[in-house]
C-alpha positions as a Markdown table, in Angstrom:
| # | Residue | x | y | z |
|---|---|---|---|---|
| 1 | Met | -24.9 | 27.1 | -11.9 |
| 2 | Glu | -26.6 | 27.6 | -9.0 |
| 3 | Phe | -25.3 | 27.6 | -4.9 |
| 4 | Ser | -26.4 | 27.8 | -1.5 |
| 5 | Pro | -25.1 | 30.1 | 0.3 |
| 6 | Ser | -23.4 | 27.4 | 2.4 |
| 7 | Glu | -21.5 | 26.1 | -0.4 |
| 8 | Leu | -20.3 | 29.3 | -0.8 |
| 9 | Ile | -19.0 | 29.7 | 2.6 |
| 10 | Gly | -14.7 | 29.4 | 2.3 |
| 11 | Ala | -14.9 | 29.9 | -1.5 |
| 12 | Leu | -12.0 | 31.6 | -3.0 |
| 13 | Val | -12.5 | 34.9 | -4.4 |
| 14 | Val | -10.4 | 36.3 | -7.4 |
| 15 | Asp | -10.1 | 39.6 | -9.3 |
| 16 | Ser | -10.5 | 40.3 | -12.8 |
| 17 | Glu | -6.5 | 40.1 | -12.9 |
| 18 | Gly | -6.0 | 36.8 | -11.3 |
| 19 | Tyr | -5.1 | 38.4 | -7.7 |
| 20 | Ile | -6.8 | 36.8 | -4.7 |
| 21 | Tyr | -8.9 | 39.3 | -2.8 |
| 22 | Gly | -9.8 | 36.6 | 0.1 |
| 23 | His | -11.9 | 34.1 | 1.1 |
| 24 | Val | -16.1 | 34.0 | 2.0 |
| 25 | Val | -17.1 | 34.3 | 5.6 |
| 26 | Lys | -20.5 | 35.0 | 5.8 |
| 27 | Val | -23.2 | 35.4 | 2.8 |
| 28 | Asp | -25.5 | 37.9 | 4.0 |
| 29 | Ile | -28.7 | 38.7 | 2.6 |
| 30 | Lys | -30.1 | 42.2 | 2.9 |
| 31 | Pro | -32.6 | 44.3 | 1.8 |
| 32 | Glu | -30.7 | 45.8 | -1.1 |
| 33 | Gly | -29.1 | 42.7 | -2.0 |
| 34 | Pro | -27.0 | 39.8 | -1.6 |
| 35 | Phe | -23.1 | 40.5 | -0.3 |
| 36 | Phe | -20.6 | 38.3 | 0.7 |
| 37 | Lys | -18.0 | 38.9 | 3.4 |
| 38 | Val | -14.9 | 38.8 | 2.6 |
| 39 | Arg | -11.5 | 37.8 | 5.0 |
| 40 | Ser | -7.9 | 37.6 | 3.8 |
| 41 | Ser | -4.6 | 36.6 | 5.7 |
| 42 | Lys | -1.3 | 38.1 | 5.0 |
| 43 | Ser | 2.1 | 38.4 | 6.4 |
| 44 | Val | 3.0 | 41.0 | 8.6 |
| 45 | Lys | 6.7 | 40.9 | 9.2 |
| 46 | Glu | 7.7 | 42.4 | 13.0 |
| 47 | Gln | 10.7 | 43.5 | 15.8 |
| 48 | Val | 10.2 | 41.0 | 18.3 |
| 49 | Pro | 12.9 | 40.5 | 21.4 |
| 50 | Asp | 15.6 | 37.6 | 20.6 |
| 51 | Val | 15.1 | 35.5 | 23.6 |
| 52 | Glu | 18.3 | 33.1 | 23.2 |
| 53 | Glu | 20.4 | 35.9 | 22.2 |
| 54 | Leu | 19.2 | 37.8 | 25.4 |
| 55 | Lys | 20.0 | 34.4 | 28.1 |
| 56 | Gln | 23.6 | 35.0 | 26.2 |
| 57 | Val | 24.1 | 38.7 | 26.5 |
| 58 | Leu | 22.8 | 38.2 | 29.9 |
| 59 | Leu | 24.9 | 35.3 | 30.7 |
| 60 | Lys | 28.2 | 37.0 | 30.2 |
| 61 | Asp | 27.0 | 40.2 | 31.9 |
| 62 | His | 26.1 | 37.4 | 35.1 |
| 63 | Lys | 29.7 | 35.4 | 34.8 |
| 64 | Glu | 32.1 | 38.4 | 35.2 |
| 65 | Lys | 29.3 | 40.1 | 37.9 |
| 66 | His | 27.9 | 37.5 | 39.7 |
| 67 | Gly | 29.8 | 34.3 | 38.7 |
| 68 | Ile | 27.3 | 32.4 | 37.0 |
| 69 | Ser | 28.7 | 29.9 | 34.6 |
| 70 | Asn | 25.3 | 28.7 | 33.1 |
| 71 | Val | 21.4 | 29.4 | 32.1 |
| 72 | Gln | 19.7 | 27.6 | 34.9 |
| 73 | Glu | 21.8 | 29.6 | 37.3 |
| 74 | Leu | 21.1 | 32.3 | 35.8 |
| 75 | Tyr | 17.4 | 31.7 | 35.6 |
| 76 | Lys | 17.3 | 31.4 | 39.5 |
| 77 | Phe | 19.1 | 34.6 | 40.0 |
| 78 | Ile | 17.0 | 36.7 | 38.5 |
| 79 | Ala | 13.8 | 34.7 | 40.1 |
| 80 | Asn | 16.0 | 35.2 | 44.0 |
| 81 | Glu | 16.1 | 39.4 | 42.5 |
| 82 | Leu | 12.6 | 39.3 | 41.4 |
| 83 | Lys | 11.2 | 37.2 | 43.6 |
| 84 | Ile | 9.4 | 35.1 | 42.1 |
| 85 | His | 9.4 | 31.2 | 41.5 |
| 86 | Ser | 9.8 | 30.5 | 38.0 |
| 87 | Ile | 11.0 | 32.9 | 34.3 |
| 88 | Thr | 9.4 | 33.1 | 31.2 |
| 89 | Glu | 10.8 | 35.0 | 28.8 |
| 90 | Asn | 8.8 | 38.1 | 29.1 |
| 91 | Asp | 9.8 | 38.2 | 33.1 |
| 92 | Leu | 13.9 | 37.9 | 31.2 |
| 93 | Val | 12.7 | 41.2 | 28.9 |
| 94 | Asn | 11.7 | 42.8 | 31.9 |
| 95 | Tyr | 14.7 | 42.3 | 33.9 |
| 96 | Ala | 16.8 | 42.9 | 31.4 |
| 97 | Lys | 15.2 | 46.6 | 30.5 |
| 98 | Leu | 15.0 | 46.7 | 34.7 |
| 99 | Lys | 19.2 | 46.7 | 34.2 |
| 100 | Glu | 18.6 | 48.8 | 31.3 |
| 101 | Val | 20.5 | 45.7 | 29.0 |
| 102 | Lys | 20.5 | 46.3 | 25.3 |
| 103 | Ile | 17.8 | 44.0 | 24.1 |
| 104 | Pro | 18.5 | 42.4 | 21.1 |
| 105 | Met | 15.2 | 42.1 | 18.2 |
| 106 | Lys | 15.1 | 39.5 | 15.4 |
| 107 | Glu | 12.2 | 39.6 | 12.3 |
| 108 | Val | 9.8 | 37.2 | 12.5 |
| 109 | Ser | 6.3 | 36.8 | 10.1 |
| 110 | Arg | 2.7 | 35.9 | 11.3 |
| 111 | Glu | -0.3 | 35.2 | 9.4 |
| 112 | Val | -2.6 | 38.4 | 10.2 |
| 113 | Glu | -6.1 | 38.0 | 9.3 |
| 114 | Glu | -8.0 | 41.2 | 8.1 |
| 115 | Glu | -11.6 | 42.2 | 7.2 |
| 116 | Lys | -12.2 | 42.7 | 3.0 |
| 117 | Pro | -14.8 | 45.0 | 1.8 |
| 118 | Asp | -18.5 | 43.4 | 0.8 |
| 119 | Ile | -18.8 | 42.3 | -2.2 |
| 120 | Arg | -22.1 | 42.6 | -4.3 |
| 121 | Leu | -24.0 | 39.6 | -6.1 |
| 122 | Asn | -23.6 | 42.0 | -8.9 |
| 123 | Asp | -19.6 | 42.5 | -8.9 |
| 124 | Val | -19.5 | 38.3 | -9.4 |
| 125 | Glu | -18.5 | 37.6 | -13.3 |
| 126 | Val | -19.3 | 34.0 | -12.5 |
| 127 | Met | -19.0 | 31.0 | -9.5 |
| 128 | Asn | -18.3 | 27.5 | -9.6 |
| 129 | Lys | -17.2 | 24.8 | -7.5 |
| 130 | Ser | -15.2 | 21.3 | -7.8 |
| 131 | Asp | -13.3 | 18.9 | -5.5 |
| 132 | Leu | -10.7 | 21.4 | -4.8 |
| 133 | Gly | -12.7 | 24.1 | -3.8 |
| 134 | Ser | -15.1 | 26.8 | -4.6 |
| 135 | Cys | -14.5 | 29.9 | -6.1 |
| 136 | Ile | -15.7 | 33.7 | -6.9 |
| 137 | Leu | -14.3 | 35.6 | -9.6 |
| 138 | Val | -14.9 | 39.1 | -9.9 |
| 139 | Lys | -15.8 | 41.3 | -12.3 |
| 140 | Asn | -13.8 | 44.2 | -11.8 |
| 141 | Pro | -9.6 | 44.6 | -10.7 |
| 142 | Ile | -10.2 | 44.9 | -6.9 |
| 143 | Glu | -7.4 | 43.6 | -5.1 |
| 144 | Ser | -5.0 | 44.6 | -7.9 |
| 145 | Met | -5.6 | 47.8 | -7.2 |
| 146 | Ile | -5.6 | 48.2 | -3.8 |
| 147 | Arg | -2.0 | 46.3 | -4.2 |
| 148 | Gly | -1.2 | 48.7 | -6.8 |
| 149 | Ile | -0.3 | 47.3 | -9.9 |
| 150 | Glu | -1.8 | 48.3 | -13.2 |
| 151 | Pro | -4.1 | 45.9 | -15.1 |
| 152 | Gln | -2.4 | 43.6 | -17.7 |
| 153 | Lys | -3.3 | 44.4 | -21.2 |
| 154 | Thr | -0.6 | 42.0 | -22.8 |
| 155 | Leu | 0.3 | 38.6 | -21.3 |
| 156 | Pro | 3.6 | 38.7 | -21.5 |
| 157 | Tyr | 5.7 | 35.4 | -21.8 |
| 158 | Gln | 6.4 | 34.0 | -17.8 |
| 159 | Lys | 9.3 | 32.1 | -16.4 |
| 160 | Glu | 8.6 | 28.3 | -15.8 |
| 161 | Glu | 10.1 | 29.1 | -11.9 |
| 162 | Ser | 7.4 | 32.0 | -11.4 |
| 163 | Leu | 4.6 | 29.8 | -12.3 |
| 164 | Lys | 5.0 | 26.8 | -10.6 |
| 165 | Gly | 2.4 | 26.1 | -7.7 |
| 166 | Lys | -0.4 | 28.3 | -8.9 |
| 167 | Leu | -3.6 | 28.0 | -8.9 |
| 168 | Val | -5.3 | 27.0 | -12.3 |
| 169 | Ile | -8.9 | 28.6 | -12.7 |
| 170 | Asp | -10.9 | 28.2 | -16.1 |
| 171 | Asn | -13.4 | 30.2 | -17.4 |
| 172 | Ser | -16.5 | 29.3 | -15.3 |
| 173 | Ala | -14.0 | 29.6 | -12.2 |
| 174 | Lys | -13.6 | 25.7 | -11.6 |
| 175 | Ile | -10.1 | 25.5 | -9.5 |
| 176 | Leu | -8.7 | 22.7 | -12.4 |
| 177 | Gly | -5.7 | 22.2 | -10.3 |
| 178 | Lys | -1.9 | 23.6 | -10.2 |
| 179 | Phe | 0.7 | 24.4 | -12.9 |
| 180 | His | 3.1 | 22.0 | -13.7 |
| 181 | Ser | 5.1 | 23.3 | -16.2 |
| 182 | Ile | 6.1 | 24.9 | -19.4 |
| 183 | Leu | 5.7 | 22.7 | -22.7 |
| 184 | Met | 6.8 | 24.1 | -26.6 |
| 185 | Ser | 5.9 | 23.2 | -29.9 |
| 186 | Pro | 6.3 | 24.9 | -33.3 |
| 187 | Glu | 2.8 | 26.2 | -32.7 |
| 188 | Gly | 4.2 | 28.1 | -29.3 |
| 189 | Leu | 4.4 | 28.1 | -25.3 |
| 190 | Ser | 1.6 | 25.8 | -23.7 |
| 191 | Ile | 1.3 | 25.2 | -20.1 |
| 192 | Gln | 0.4 | 21.8 | -18.6 |
| 193 | Val | -1.6 | 21.4 | -15.0 |
| 194 | Tyr | -1.7 | 18.8 | -12.8 |
| 195 | Lys | -4.1 | 18.0 | -10.0 |
| 196 | Glu | -3.2 | 16.1 | -6.7 |
| 197 | Ile | -5.8 | 13.2 | -6.5 |
| 198 | Met | -6.5 | 11.0 | -3.6 |
| 199 | Val | -5.7 | 6.9 | -5.0 |
| 200 | Thr | -6.4 | 4.1 | -2.7 |
| 201 | Lys | -4.6 | 0.6 | -4.1 |
| 202 | Leu | -3.2 | -2.5 | -2.9 |
| 203 | Val | 0.1 | -2.5 | -2.8 |
| 204 | Pro | 2.5 | -5.7 | -1.9 |
| 205 | Asp | 2.8 | -6.0 | 2.0 |
| 206 | Met | 6.9 | -6.8 | 1.9 |
| 207 | Asn | 7.2 | -7.7 | 5.0 |
| 208 | Gln | 5.3 | -11.0 | 5.0 |
| 209 | Leu | 6.5 | -11.8 | 2.0 |
| 210 | Lys | 9.6 | -11.9 | 3.3 |
| 211 | Lys | 9.0 | -13.6 | 5.9 |
| 212 | Arg | 7.4 | -16.6 | 4.1 |
| 213 | Ile | 10.3 | -16.6 | 1.3 |
| 214 | Phe | 12.9 | -16.2 | 4.1 |
| 215 | Ser | 10.9 | -18.7 | 6.1 |
| 216 | Glu | 12.2 | -21.0 | 3.2 |
| 217 | Arg | 15.8 | -19.9 | 2.0 |
| 218 | Arg | 18.3 | -18.0 | 3.4 |
| 219 | Pro | 19.5 | -15.1 | 1.0 |
| 220 | Lys | 22.1 | -16.4 | 0.3 |
| 221 | Glu | 20.3 | -19.5 | -0.9 |
| 222 | Leu | 17.6 | -17.3 | -2.9 |
| 223 | Val | 20.2 | -15.1 | -4.6 |
| 224 | Lys | 21.7 | -18.3 | -6.3 |
| 225 | His | 18.5 | -19.7 | -6.7 |
| 226 | Met | 17.2 | -16.3 | -8.8 |
| 227 | Ala | 20.8 | -16.3 | -10.6 |
| 228 | Ser | 19.9 | -19.3 | -11.7 |
| 229 | Leu | 16.5 | -18.1 | -12.7 |
| 230 | Gly | 17.9 | -15.4 | -14.8 |
| 231 | Phe | 18.2 | -12.1 | -12.4 |
| 232 | Glu | 20.6 | -10.1 | -12.9 |
| 233 | Gln | 22.4 | -8.9 | -10.4 |
| 234 | Pro | 20.5 | -11.0 | -8.1 |
| 235 | Gln | 22.6 | -9.8 | -4.7 |
| 236 | Asp | 20.5 | -6.8 | -4.9 |
| 237 | Leu | 17.3 | -8.1 | -3.7 |
| 238 | Thr | 14.6 | -5.5 | -3.8 |
| 239 | Asp | 11.4 | -5.4 | -3.6 |
| 240 | Asp | 10.7 | -5.3 | -6.9 |
| 241 | Lys | 12.8 | -8.5 | -7.2 |
| 242 | Ile | 11.5 | -10.1 | -4.8 |
| 243 | Val | 7.5 | -9.8 | -6.0 |
| 244 | Ala | 8.8 | -10.8 | -9.5 |
| 245 | Tyr | 10.3 | -14.3 | -7.7 |
| 246 | Ala | 7.3 | -14.5 | -5.7 |
| 247 | Lys | 4.7 | -14.5 | -8.9 |
| 248 | Met | 7.5 | -16.8 | -11.1 |
| 249 | Arg | 6.9 | -19.5 | -8.3 |
| 250 | Gly | 3.6 | -18.8 | -7.7 |
| 251 | Tyr | 2.9 | -17.6 | -4.5 |
| 252 | Glu | -0.1 | -15.9 | -3.2 |
| 253 | Ile | 0.9 | -12.1 | -2.8 |
| 254 | Pro | 0.1 | -10.3 | 0.5 |
| 255 | Thr | -1.3 | -7.2 | 0.2 |
| 256 | Asn | -2.3 | -3.9 | 2.0 |
| 257 | Leu | -4.3 | -1.2 | 0.7 |
| 258 | Val | -2.4 | 2.0 | 0.8 |
| 259 | Ser | -4.0 | 5.5 | 0.1 |
| 260 | Ser | -1.8 | 8.0 | -1.4 |
| 261 | Lys | -1.8 | 11.9 | -2.8 |
| 262 | Thr | -1.1 | 10.6 | -7.1 |
| 263 | Val | 0.1 | 13.7 | -9.2 |
| 264 | Phe | -2.3 | 13.2 | -12.1 |
| 265 | Leu | -1.2 | 15.3 | -15.2 |
| 266 | Tyr | -4.3 | 16.9 | -17.7 |
| 267 | Lys | -3.8 | 15.0 | -21.2 |
| 268 | Ser | -5.0 | 18.2 | -22.8 |
| 269 | Ser | -2.3 | 21.5 | -22.3 |
| 270 | Val | -3.5 | 24.7 | -22.2 |
| 271 | Pro | -1.9 | 27.2 | -25.4 |
| 272 | Trp | -0.5 | 30.6 | -23.9 |
| 273 | His | -3.2 | 32.4 | -25.6 |
| 274 | Gln | -5.7 | 31.0 | -24.2 |
| 275 | Ile | -4.1 | 32.3 | -20.8 |
| 276 | Arg | -6.5 | 35.6 | -19.7 |
| 277 | Lys | -4.5 | 36.5 | -17.1 |
| 278 | Ile | -1.7 | 35.3 | -14.1 |
| 279 | Gly | -1.8 | 37.0 | -11.0 |
| 280 | Asp | -1.6 | 35.1 | -7.8 |
| 281 | Val | -3.3 | 32.5 | -10.0 |
| 282 | Val | -3.6 | 31.7 | -14.0 |
| 283 | Leu | -7.0 | 32.6 | -15.2 |
| 284 | Leu | -7.7 | 30.7 | -18.3 |
| 285 | Asn | -10.3 | 31.8 | -21.4 |
| 286 | Lys | -10.9 | 27.8 | -21.4 |
| 287 | Thr | -11.3 | 24.9 | -19.7 |
| 288 | Leu | -10.1 | 21.7 | -20.2 |
| 289 | Pro | -11.7 | 18.1 | -20.1 |
| 290 | Glu | -11.5 | 15.6 | -17.3 |
| 291 | Val | -9.1 | 13.4 | -19.2 |
| 292 | Phe | -6.2 | 12.7 | -17.3 |
| 293 | Val | -2.3 | 10.3 | -16.6 |
| 294 | Glu | -0.5 | 9.8 | -14.3 |
| 295 | Glu | 2.9 | 11.9 | -13.6 |
| 296 | Ser | 5.5 | 9.7 | -14.6 |
| 297 | Lys | 8.6 | 9.6 | -12.4 |
| 298 | Thr | 10.4 | 6.9 | -13.8 |
| 299 | Glu | 10.6 | 4.6 | -16.9 |
| 300 | Glu | 7.7 | 3.0 | -18.4 |
| 301 | Gln | 6.7 | -0.5 | -15.9 |
| 302 | Lys | 7.9 | -3.8 | -17.8 |
| 303 | Pro | 5.3 | -6.8 | -17.7 |
| 304 | Met | 5.6 | -9.0 | -14.2 |
| 305 | Glu | 6.1 | -11.8 | -17.1 |
| 306 | Val | 9.7 | -10.2 | -17.9 |
| 307 | Tyr | 10.8 | -8.6 | -14.9 |
| 308 | Ser | 13.6 | -11.0 | -14.0 |
| 309 | Lys | 15.3 | -10.0 | -17.5 |
| 310 | Val | 15.4 | -6.6 | -17.3 |
| 311 | Ile | 15.2 | -5.8 | -13.6 |
| 312 | Ala | 18.9 | -4.9 | -12.9 |
| 313 | Lys | 18.2 | -1.6 | -15.2 |
| 314 | Lys | 16.6 | -0.3 | -12.8 |
| 315 | Pro | 17.9 | 1.9 | -10.9 |
| 316 | Tyr | 15.8 | 1.0 | -7.2 |
| 317 | Pro | 17.5 | 1.2 | -4.0 |
| 318 | Ser | 18.4 | -2.1 | -2.2 |
| 319 | Ser | 15.5 | -2.8 | 0.2 |
| 320 | Met | 17.6 | -5.5 | 2.0 |
| 321 | Gln | 18.3 | -4.3 | 5.9 |
| 322 | Glu | 21.0 | -5.2 | 8.6 |
| 323 | Gly | 17.9 | -6.2 | 10.7 |
| 324 | Glu | 15.9 | -8.0 | 7.7 |
| 325 | Phe | 19.2 | -10.5 | 7.8 |
| 326 | Thr | 19.3 | -10.9 | 11.2 |
| 327 | Ser | 15.2 | -11.7 | 11.0 |
| 328 | Leu | 15.6 | -14.2 | 8.5 |
| 329 | Phe | 18.6 | -16.1 | 10.1 |
| 330 | Arg | 16.6 | -16.3 | 13.5 |
| 331 | Thr | 13.5 | -18.0 | 11.1 |
| 332 | Gly | 15.8 | -20.1 | 9.8 |
| 333 | Leu | 16.8 | -21.3 | 13.0 |
| 334 | Glu | 13.2 | -21.4 | 14.0 |
| 335 | Ser | 12.9 | -23.7 | 11.1 |
| 336 | Phe | 15.3 | -26.3 | 11.9 |
| 337 | Leu | 14.7 | -26.3 | 15.7 |
| 338 | Tyr | 11.0 | -26.5 | 15.2 |
| 339 | Gly | 12.0 | -29.8 | 12.8 |
| 340 | Thr | 13.9 | -31.6 | 14.9 |
| 341 | Phe | 11.6 | -31.3 | 17.9 |
| 342 | Ile | 8.7 | -32.9 | 15.9 |
| 343 | Gly | 10.7 | -35.5 | 13.8 |
| 344 | Thr | 12.6 | -36.2 | 17.7 |
| 345 | Leu | 8.5 | -36.6 | 19.1 |
| 346 | Leu | 7.9 | -39.1 | 15.9 |
| 347 | Met | 11.3 | -41.1 | 16.8 |
| 348 | Ile | 10.7 | -41.8 | 20.3 |
| 349 | Leu | 6.5 | -42.9 | 19.1 |
| 350 | Ile | 7.4 | -45.3 | 16.3 |
| 351 | Gly | 11.6 | -46.0 | 16.6 |
| 352 | Leu | 10.8 | -49.0 | 17.3 |
| 353 | Phe | 10.2 | -49.9 | 13.9 |
| 354 | Phe | 13.8 | -50.6 | 13.5 |
| 355 | Tyr | 14.8 | -47.7 | 10.2 |
| 356 | Val | 12.0 | -47.6 | 8.8 |
| 357 | Gly | 10.9 | -45.4 | 11.4 |
| 358 | Ala | 14.2 | -43.3 | 11.4 |
| 359 | Leu | 13.7 | -42.6 | 8.0 |
| 360 | Phe | 10.3 | -41.3 | 8.3 |
| 361 | Ser | 10.7 | -39.1 | 11.1 |
| 362 | Gly | 13.9 | -38.2 | 9.7 |
| 363 | Gly | 12.4 | -37.1 | 6.5 |
| 364 | Val | 9.4 | -35.0 | 8.9 |
| 365 | Ala | 11.9 | -33.1 | 10.4 |
| 366 | Gly | 14.0 | -32.4 | 7.0 |
| 367 | Tyr | 10.2 | -30.9 | 5.6 |
| 368 | Leu | 10.2 | -28.9 | 8.3 |
| 369 | Ala | 13.3 | -27.4 | 8.5 |
| 370 | Lys | 12.5 | -26.6 | 4.6 |
| 371 | Asp | 16.1 | -26.4 | 3.8 |
| 372 | Trp | 18.5 | -29.3 | 2.6 |
| 373 | Lys | 21.5 | -28.3 | 4.7 |
| 374 | Arg | 19.2 | -27.8 | 8.1 |
| 375 | Gly | 16.6 | -30.8 | 6.5 |
| 376 | Ala | 20.1 | -33.2 | 7.0 |
| 377 | Ala | 20.7 | -31.9 | 10.5 |
| 378 | Ala | 17.3 | -32.0 | 12.2 |
| 379 | Gly | 17.3 | -35.6 | 10.8 |
| 380 | Leu | 20.7 | -36.7 | 12.1 |
| 381 | Leu | 19.6 | -35.2 | 15.4 |
| 382 | Ser | 15.6 | -36.8 | 15.3 |
| 383 | Gly | 17.3 | -40.2 | 14.3 |
| 384 | Leu | 20.2 | -39.8 | 17.5 |
| 385 | Leu | 17.8 | -38.5 | 20.2 |
| 386 | Gly | 14.6 | -40.0 | 19.6 |
| 387 | Thr | 16.8 | -43.2 | 19.9 |
| 388 | Met | 18.6 | -42.5 | 23.2 |
| 389 | Ile | 15.4 | -40.9 | 24.4 |
| 390 | Ile | 13.5 | -44.4 | 23.5 |
| 391 | Thr | 16.7 | -46.2 | 25.9 |
| 392 | Met | 16.0 | -44.6 | 28.6 |
| 393 | Ile | 12.3 | -44.6 | 28.6 |
| 394 | Leu | 12.5 | -48.1 | 28.8 |
| 395 | His | 15.2 | -48.4 | 31.3 |
| 396 | Leu | 12.6 | -46.5 | 33.8 |
| 397 | Leu | 9.3 | -48.5 | 32.5 |
| 398 | Leu | 10.6 | -52.2 | 32.6 |
| 399 | Pro | 11.4 | -52.2 | 36.2 |
| 400 | Ile | 7.9 | -50.8 | 37.2 |
| 401 | Gly | 6.0 | -53.4 | 35.5 |
| 402 | Leu | 6.1 | -53.0 | 31.8 |
| 403 | Lys | 6.1 | -57.0 | 31.0 |
| 404 | Asp | 3.3 | -57.6 | 33.4 |
| 405 | Phe | 1.2 | -55.2 | 31.9 |
| 406 | Leu | 1.8 | -56.1 | 28.5 |
| 407 | Ala | 1.8 | -60.2 | 29.0 |
| 408 | Met | -1.7 | -59.4 | 29.8 |
| 409 | Ser | -2.5 | -57.6 | 27.0 |
| 410 | Leu | -0.7 | -58.9 | 24.1 |
| 411 | Pro | -1.0 | -62.7 | 22.9 |
| 412 | Ser | 1.8 | -65.2 | 23.6 |
| 413 | Phe | 3.7 | -65.0 | 20.1 |
| 414 | Ile | 3.3 | -61.1 | 19.7 |
| 415 | Leu | 4.2 | -61.3 | 23.1 |
| 416 | Asn | 7.5 | -62.8 | 22.5 |
| 417 | Ala | 8.8 | -60.7 | 19.8 |
| 418 | Thr | 8.0 | -57.6 | 21.4 |
| 419 | Met | 10.1 | -58.6 | 24.6 |
| 420 | Glu | 12.8 | -59.2 | 22.6 |
| 421 | Ile | 12.3 | -56.2 | 20.8 |
| 422 | Leu | 12.4 | -54.6 | 24.1 |
| 423 | Asn | 15.2 | -56.3 | 25.5 |
| 424 | Tyr | 17.2 | -55.6 | 22.5 |
| 425 | Ala | 16.3 | -51.9 | 22.9 |
| 426 | Thr | 17.7 | -51.4 | 26.4 |
| 427 | Ser | 20.7 | -53.2 | 25.5 |
| 428 | Glu | 24.3 | -51.5 | 24.9 |
| 429 | Ala | 24.3 | -52.8 | 21.8 |
| 430 | Phe | 21.2 | -50.9 | 20.9 |
| 431 | Leu | 22.5 | -47.6 | 22.4 |
| 432 | Tyr | 25.5 | -47.5 | 19.8 |
| 433 | Phe | 24.9 | -49.6 | 17.4 |
| 434 | Gln | 21.1 | -48.4 | 16.4 |
| 435 | Ser | 21.7 | -44.6 | 17.4 |
| 436 | Leu | 24.1 | -44.5 | 15.2 |
| 437 | Ala | 22.1 | -46.4 | 12.5 |
| 438 | Asn | 19.1 | -44.6 | 13.4 |
| 439 | Ala | 21.2 | -41.0 | 13.0 |
| 440 | Leu | 22.3 | -42.5 | 9.5 |
| 441 | Ile | 18.6 | -43.1 | 8.4 |
| 442 | Gly | 17.6 | -39.5 | 10.0 |
| 443 | Phe | 20.1 | -37.9 | 8.2 |
| 444 | Ile | 19.5 | -39.3 | 4.6 |
| 445 | Gly | 15.8 | -38.7 | 5.2 |
| 446 | Gly | 16.3 | -34.7 | 6.4 |
| 447 | Leu | 18.3 | -34.5 | 3.7 |
| 448 | Leu | 16.1 | -35.5 | 1.2 |
| 449 | Leu | 13.0 | -34.0 | 2.2 |
| 450 | Gly | 14.8 | -30.6 | 3.0 |
| 451 | Phe | 15.8 | -31.0 | -0.8 |
| 452 | Leu | 12.4 | -31.5 | -2.2 |
| 453 | Lys | 10.7 | -28.8 | -0.2 |
| 454 | Gly | 13.9 | -26.2 | -0.8 |
| 455 | Arg | 13.4 | -26.4 | -4.4 |
């Protein structure tokens, strides 16, 4: 394969023994041939002042000598001594040196970059590029010689722990992935390789789904309904159970698009005799076909159709939190208030159609309350409140000319019947008897429609 120089910037350089030499930072084409400039980073340990410990040492010393009891007072005292406005860590160390206080030290590690000798193109055995990056394999054990490591004549078996996290590179310098595990068979040992792949998929939007389900049923009612449908341990309202229930009920499942790194295992393993070298990386004498299987950390998923029968066997954690229950009860209250409001409004408009108006208004209130208990209460209240408000409105309108207005608008035979109804609606009999009758009829309508809606 051929690559442009820019494609090789950043390429991982690995020697013939599997040790990382560094990364390419520049490709320099000189008259005598191309060269790869390489840098490597290494961890360097060094001793630095332990500032936190130094504060305690100075605080203890100054508490005895100057009565200082906390760090703020110590900083203020040192600032006055040094005649500066604020104290840095360097100031603290310099003050300790000035006072000949022994400075406590600690060991820290830091990454430093070092420039390596250039590599000629003639030193390269093979180069390649994959979605995991570019790689150059060189012919010589240049890095192992720098480290004083003898070349491996044979490849002894190694424990799984010593191989964890090592890159696996095939014989064409293609980075395949990382070591996953050791496998064993009668033919011998082999290694399994994995690759992390960014996967975008649709997952259920549980917040939206729960909001819909619990706007129709309270958690206790949902548990009872799930038990009647055959769910095991329905009291554990896990996300999987809620999704299964929603599918069984024919709900449209809201989804979110989520991207995440997923571990995929190469379907083919690598026999130990096909491993060429093991150093910082694992070098192979072969490559692997790009055939993957997703790493499985739990038992194989069951089809959603039979989930309700086996779902309790999976040890999923409960997803119902205390805050969610509060939200769900609030949603139930909102549907109850909304049903009562609309039912009362309808009762005011059609309540003078005795009994029929109350039954219709109560039914609408129960339907909007989405539950037979809330529906019955909403229907009762809408019948009662609507009747009382009608009486109040008529008591206000009749004295200011409602009768004269109707006399101009309606034929005499309709006017007489209408006035009889209006006179009855302003009587005490209407207020007491009809209010109770409408409340009872609204209760029945709300109960029936609320039960049908909540099924």
